[in-house]
KEFI-196643 format. One record per residue (C-alpha): x, y, z. Coordinates in steps of 0.05 Angstrom, whole numbers. Example, Ala and Ser with C-alpha at 12.3 -4.5 7.8 and 13.67 -1.06 7.14 Angstrom:
! KEFI-196643
<pt><x>246</x><y>-90</y><z>156</z></pt>
<pt><x>273</x><y>-21</y><z>143</z></pt>
//
This chain:
! KEFI-196643
<pt><x>2203</x><y>2100</y><z>1785</z></pt>
<pt><x>2150</x><y>2086</y><z>1732</z></pt>
<pt><x>2077</x><y>2086</y><z>1752</z></pt>
<pt><x>2043</x><y>2018</y><z>1759</z></pt>
<pt><x>1993</x><y>2006</y><z>1703</z></pt>
<pt><x>1940</x><y>1954</y><z>1695</z></pt>
<pt><x>1952</x><y>1901</y><z>1643</z></pt>
<pt><x>1884</x><y>1920</y><z>1615</z></pt>
<pt><x>1900</x><y>1994</y><z>1606</z></pt>
<pt><x>1925</x><y>1983</y><z>1535</z></pt>
<pt><x>1862</x><y>1946</y><z>1518</z></pt>
<pt><x>1819</x><y>2002</y><z>1546</z></pt>
<pt><x>1857</x><y>2054</y><z>1506</z></pt>
<pt><x>1841</x><y>2016</y><z>1442</z></pt>
<pt><x>1772</x><y>1989</y><z>1458</z></pt>
<pt><x>1743</x><y>1936</y><z>1416</z></pt>
<pt><x>1672</x><y>1909</y><z>1414</z></pt>
<pt><x>1698</x><y>1842</y><z>1441</z></pt>
<pt><x>1723</x><y>1874</y><z>1505</z></pt>
<pt><x>1661</x><y>1916</y><z>1515</z></pt>
<pt><x>1616</x><y>1857</y><z>1500</z></pt>
<pt><x>1651</x><y>1815</y><z>1553</z></pt>
<pt><x>1644</x><y>1872</y><z>1603</z></pt>
<pt><x>1570</x><y>1881</y><z>1586</z></pt>
<pt><x>1558</x><y>1807</y><z>1597</z></pt>
<pt><x>1593</x><y>1812</y><z>1665</z></pt>
<pt><x>1547</x><y>1870</y><z>1682</z></pt>
<pt><x>1487</x><y>1826</y><z>1667</z></pt>
<pt><x>1513</x><y>1774</y><z>1715</z></pt>
<pt><x>1523</x><y>1828</y><z>1768</z></pt>
<pt><x>1452</x><y>1853</y><z>1758</z></pt>
<pt><x>1425</x><y>1782</y><z>1767</z></pt>
<pt><x>1465</x><y>1776</y><z>1831</z></pt>
<pt><x>1440</x><y>1843</y><z>1857</z></pt>
<pt><x>1368</x><y>1821</y><z>1845</z></pt>
<pt><x>1381</x><y>1759</y><z>1887</z></pt>
<pt><x>1416</x><y>1800</y><z>1941</z></pt>
<pt><x>1359</x><y>1850</y><z>1945</z></pt>
<pt><x>1309</x><y>1794</y><z>1950</z></pt>
<pt><x>1349</x><y>1764</y><z>2008</z></pt>
<pt><x>1351</x><y>1832</y><z>2043</z></pt>
<pt><x>1276</x><y>1838</y><z>2036</z></pt>
<pt><x>1267</x><y>1769</y><z>2067</z></pt>
<pt><x>1318</x><y>1784</y><z>2122</z></pt>
<pt><x>1284</x><y>1849</y><z>2142</z></pt>
<pt><x>1214</x><y>1818</y><z>2143</z></pt>
<pt><x>1231</x><y>1759</y><z>2187</z></pt>
<pt><x>1244</x><y>1791</y><z>2254</z></pt>
<pt><x>1199</x><y>1811</y><z>2310</z></pt>
<pt><x>1223</x><y>1880</y><z>2328</z></pt>
<pt><x>1213</x><y>1928</y><z>2384</z></pt>
<pt><x>1164</x><y>1981</y><z>2363</z></pt>
<pt><x>1218</x><y>2036</y><z>2362</z></pt>
<pt><x>1258</x><y>1996</y><z>2310</z></pt>
<pt><x>1200</x><y>1985</y><z>2262</z></pt>
<pt><x>1207</x><y>2053</y><z>2229</z></pt>
<pt><x>1280</x><y>2040</y><z>2215</z></pt>
<pt><x>1264</x><y>1972</y><z>2185</z></pt>
<pt><x>1208</x><y>2003</y><z>2143</z></pt>
<pt><x>1257</x><y>2055</y><z>2117</z></pt>
<pt><x>1307</x><y>2001</y><z>2098</z></pt>
<pt><x>1252</x><y>1959</y><z>2065</z></pt>
<pt><x>1231</x><y>2020</y><z>2025</z></pt>
<pt><x>1303</x><y>2030</y><z>2001</z></pt>
<pt><x>1307</x><y>1956</y><z>1981</z></pt>
<pt><x>1241</x><y>1962</y><z>1944</z></pt>
<pt><x>1264</x><y>2025</y><z>1908</z></pt>
<pt><x>1331</x><y>1995</y><z>1887</z></pt>
<pt><x>1301</x><y>1929</y><z>1865</z></pt>
<pt><x>1245</x><y>1961</y><z>1827</z></pt>
<pt><x>1245</x><y>2004</y><z>1764</z></pt>
<pt><x>1315</x><y>2031</y><z>1776</z></pt>
<pt><x>1347</x><y>1962</y><z>1771</z></pt>
<pt><x>1300</x><y>1939</y><z>1716</z></pt>
<pt><x>1318</x><y>2000</y><z>1673</z></pt>
<pt><x>1392</x><y>1987</y><z>1684</z></pt>
<pt><x>1383</x><y>1913</y><z>1666</z></pt>
<pt><x>1346</x><y>1931</y><z>1602</z></pt>
<pt><x>1398</x><y>1983</y><z>1582</z></pt>
<pt><x>1455</x><y>1934</y><z>1593</z></pt>
<pt><x>1419</x><y>1879</y><z>1554</z></pt>
<pt><x>1405</x><y>1926</y><z>1496</z></pt>
<pt><x>1477</x><y>1949</y><z>1496</z></pt>
<pt><x>1502</x><y>1878</y><z>1496</z></pt>
<pt><x>1459</x><y>1861</y><z>1436</z></pt>
<pt><x>1482</x><y>1925</y><z>1400</z></pt>
<pt><x>1555</x><y>1907</y><z>1412</z></pt>
<pt><x>1542</x><y>1836</y><z>1390</z></pt>
<pt><x>1517</x><y>1864</y><z>1325</z></pt>
<pt><x>1579</x><y>1907</y><z>1317</z></pt>
<pt><x>1621</x><y>1845</y><z>1327</z></pt>
<pt><x>1584</x><y>1809</y><z>1271</z></pt>
<pt><x>1590</x><y>1869</y><z>1224</z></pt>
<pt><x>1664</x><y>1882</y><z>1241</z></pt>
<pt><x>1647</x><y>1956</y><z>1251</z></pt>
<pt><x>1667</x><y>1971</y><z>1321</z></pt>
<pt><x>1730</x><y>2012</y><z>1329</z></pt>
<pt><x>1709</x><y>2068</y><z>1282</z></pt>
<pt><x>1641</x><y>2076</y><z>1316</z></pt>
<pt><x>1645</x><y>2122</y><z>1377</z></pt>
<pt><x>1571</x><y>2113</y><z>1395</z></pt>
<pt><x>1581</x><y>2047</y><z>1429</z></pt>
<pt><x>1641</x><y>2073</y><z>1467</z></pt>
<pt><x>1602</x><y>2133</y><z>1495</z></pt>
<pt><x>1543</x><y>2088</y><z>1512</z></pt>
<pt><x>1589</x><y>2038</y><z>1545</z></pt>
<pt><x>1623</x><y>2090</y><z>1588</z></pt>
<pt><x>1554</x><y>2118</y><z>1608</z></pt>
<pt><x>1531</x><y>2048</y><z>1628</z></pt>
<pt><x>1596</x><y>2036</y><z>1666</z></pt>
<pt><x>1583</x><y>2099</y><z>1706</z></pt>
<pt><x>1511</x><y>2078</y><z>1720</z></pt>
<pt><x>1534</x><y>2009</y><z>1742</z></pt>
<pt><x>1585</x><y>2040</y><z>1788</z></pt>
<pt><x>1534</x><y>2087</y><z>1820</z></pt>
<pt><x>1485</x><y>2030</y><z>1831</z></pt>
<pt><x>1540</x><y>1986</y><z>1861</z></pt>
<pt><x>1561</x><y>2042</y><z>1908</z></pt>
<pt><x>1489</x><y>2055</y><z>1930</z></pt>
<pt><x>1477</x><y>1980</y><z>1941</z></pt>
<pt><x>1541</x><y>1974</y><z>1983</z></pt>
<pt><x>1517</x><y>2032</y><z>2027</z></pt>
<pt><x>1449</x><y>1999</y><z>2035</z></pt>
<pt><x>1481</x><y>1932</y><z>2052</z></pt>
<pt><x>1523</x><y>1965</y><z>2106</z></pt>
<pt><x>1461</x><y>1997</y><z>2136</z></pt>
<pt><x>1422</x><y>1932</y><z>2134</z></pt>
<pt><x>1479</x><y>1892</y><z>2166</z></pt>
<pt><x>1489</x><y>1945</y><z>2220</z></pt>
<pt><x>1414</x><y>1942</y><z>2234</z></pt>
<pt><x>1412</x><y>1866</y><z>2235</z></pt>
<pt><x>1471</x><y>1860</y><z>2282</z></pt>
<pt><x>1426</x><y>1889</y><z>2337</z></pt>
<pt><x>1382</x><y>1828</y><z>2335</z></pt>
//
């Protein structure tokens, strides 16, 4: 039996600026959504009267939301935007495939996006578990 492969695996083995540019644009959309989500979590956590023993837990969650929505997310957004512009330039110059710099940078950003997404998912789970109590 042959292993199942993604229809995109061939594209990823021979990356082109077009493919990476589209993915970088999708990352920008994800970042915008994360900003909205984090803002909602901040609102959600602030709008409850809590028993005193739960306030510390809420404050910890609010601190995590603040940390994730602050410089960490802004740096990621700026890096993705700069990468998207860089790849757009490669597309105009028809350079792309022979230039390994954008491939390394793209993989590095993909890893950063994945880490942020995983951290945000964990935080969401904690917030929803906390909010279910009330």
